[in-house]
C-alpha positions in Angstrom: 108.4 -118.1 132.5 107.5 -117.4 129.2 104.4 -115.6 130.1 107.0 -113.5 132.2 108.9 -112.8 129.0 106.0 -112.1 126.8 104.5 -109.4 129.8 107.9 -107.5 130.3 109.3 -108.1 127.0 108.6 -106.1 123.9 107.9 -108.6 121.2 109.7 -106.3 118.4 112.7 -106.6 120.5 112.6 -110.2 120.9 112.3 -110.5 117.3 115.2 -108.4 116.9 117.5 -110.4 119.4 116.3 -113.4 117.6 117.0 -112.4 114.1 120.8 -111.3 115.2 121.2 -114.5 116.9 120.3 -116.4 113.7 122.5 -114.0 111.4 125.6 -114.6 113.8 125.1 -118.3 113.6 124.9 -118.2 109.7 128.2 -116.1 109.9 129.6 -119.0 111.9 128.5 -121.3 109.6 130.0 -119.5 106.6 133.5 -119.4 108.4 133.2 -123.4 109.0 132.9 -123.7 105.3 135.8 -120.9 104.4 137.6 -122.9 106.8 137.3 -126.6 105.3 137.4 -124.6 101.9 140.8 -123.1 102.8 142.3 -126.6 104.1 141.7 -128.3 100.6 142.9 -125.4 98.7 146.0 -125.5 101.0 147.7 -129.0 98.8 145.7 -127.9 95.7 145.1 -124.7 94.1 148.3 -123.0 96.2 150.9 -126.0 95.3 149.6 -125.9 91.7 150.7 -121.9 91.9 153.8 -122.9 93.7 156.3 -122.9 90.3 155.4 -119.2 89.7 157.3 -116.7 91.8 154.8 -113.7 90.9 152.1 -116.1 92.2 153.9 -116.4 95.3 154.0 -112.7 96.2 150.7 -112.3 95.1 149.2 -114.7 97.4 151.8 -113.3 100.2 149.9 -110.1 99.7 146.4 -111.9 99.6 146.7 -113.3 102.6 148.0 -110.5 104.9 144.8 -108.9 103.2 142.4 -111.2 104.2 143.5 -111.6 108.0 143.5 -108.1 108.1 139.9 -108.2 107.2 138.7 -111.2 109.7 140.6 -109.3 112.2 138.5 -106.1 112.2 135.0 -107.6 111.1 134.8 -110.6 113.4 136.4 -109.6 117.0 133.1 -110.8 118.7 133.8 -114.6 117.3 137.7 -114.6 118.6 137.8 -118.2 118.7 137.1 -118.7 114.9 139.0 -115.8 114.0 141.8 -117.1 115.9 141.4 -120.6 114.0 141.5 -119.1 110.5 144.1 -116.7 111.3 146.6 -119.7 112.3 145.7 -121.6 108.9 146.1 -118.6 106.9 149.4 -118.4 108.5 150.1 -121.6 108.0 149.1 -120.7 104.1 152.2 -118.0 104.2 154.5 -120.5 106.0 153.9 -122.5 102.5 154.0 -120.1 100.6 157.5 -118.8 101.8 159.1 -122.3 102.0 157.7 -123.2 98.2 160.3 -120.4 97.2 163.1 -122.7 98.5 162.9 -125.4 96.3 165.4 -127.1 95.2 166.3 -129.1 91.8 166.9 -132.9 92.7 167.2 -135.9 91.1 163.9 -137.8 91.3 163.6 -141.8 90.6 161.1 -144.2 91.6 161.1 -147.9 93.5 159.2 -150.8 94.2 158.5 -153.4 97.0 161.5 -155.4 95.4 164.1 -157.0 97.0 166.5 -155.8 94.3 164.9 -152.1 94.7 165.4 -152.2 98.5 166.9 -154.5 101.4 165.5 -157.7 102.6 162.3 -155.9 103.9 160.8 -154.5 100.8 157.3 -153.7 102.4 158.8 -151.8 105.8 160.3 -148.6 105.6 163.5 -147.2 107.2 161.0 -145.3 109.4 159.4 -149.0 110.2 155.9 -148.3 108.7 154.6 -150.2 105.9 155.0 -148.9 102.5 151.7 -147.4 100.7 151.1 -144.8 98.3 152.0 -141.3 98.7 155.5 -142.1 100.4 159.0 -141.2 99.6 162.6 -141.9 100.7 165.5 -139.5 100.5 168.9 -139.8 100.5 171.0 -139.4 103.4 172.6 -136.2 103.2 169.0 -134.5 102.7 167.9 -136.5 105.7 170.7 -135.1 107.7 170.0 -131.7 106.3 166.3 -131.3 108.2 164.7 -133.7 105.5 163.1 -135.9 108.3 160.3 -138.6 108.4 157.2 -137.3 108.8 157.7 -134.0 106.9 156.0 -133.3 103.7 157.7 -132.7 100.4 156.2 -131.2 97.0 157.5 -132.6 93.8 156.6 -130.3 91.2 154.0 -131.6 88.6 153.7 -135.0 91.1 152.1 -133.8 94.1 152.9 -134.1 98.2 154.0 -136.9 99.5 155.3 -138.1 103.1 159.2 -138.7 104.1 159.3 -142.4 105.6 161.9 -143.9 103.9 165.9 -143.7 103.1 167.6 -144.6 100.4 171.3 -146.2 100.2 174.8 -144.5 101.3 175.8 -143.7 97.9 172.8 -141.8 96.7 173.3 -137.8 96.9 170.4 -134.9 96.5 167.8 -137.6 95.6 164.3 -138.2 96.6 162.8 -141.8 95.5 159.4 -142.1 94.9 157.1 -145.4 96.5 155.2 -147.3 93.4 153.9 -150.8 94.5 154.0 -151.5 90.2 157.6 -152.2 89.3 156.9 -151.6 86.0 155.6 -148.3 86.6 158.9 -147.3 88.9 161.1 -148.5 85.8 159.0 -146.5 83.0 159.6 -143.3 86.0 163.2 -143.3 85.3 165.4 -140.6 86.5 164.4 -137.0 86.0 165.8 -133.7 87.3 162.8 -132.1 89.0 162.0 -129.1 91.9 161.3 -130.5 95.4 160.5 -128.3 98.1 160.5 -129.4 101.7 157.2 -128.4 102.9 157.0 -126.3 106.3 160.7 -125.3 106.6 
């Protein structure tokens, strides 16, 4: 078979095909790296810029430009283009949701009976407490701030809703902290909070 190819395939043409295949492989590798990079930036760079209304519009424009570029220049890599496009659409959706933040009361709680119910290590969603979760007031819960949704507390980071606050609390988010002293020192603050993906 190899002798047949050598005999009937001009060596320069074979070399061109190999170089073209290597070039296409390099493009795919670069796009995979870019996809990972965009995923990392999803919760860092874009969230850090969420407070600036002008930046939100700029990022929306940038996303549209990148989407058009990917669609026109990589038509032969349809599956990869589709994955990147979906990610960029998610980014656009995130930008839109970040423009709808609310000023809420933000507090902190720790796993003590005085700050929770009789099961301080189990949340209302029936999961174990951990760093990175928040409780929301029931009025927010009834408006779509459901278990498993992500919220961005400006200046603090991204948290997952997994717990509920006492019925008397309104328009409030409670950040979980293992250390009771840290929770007490955090106190009560008015902060802008975004329900991501809404």
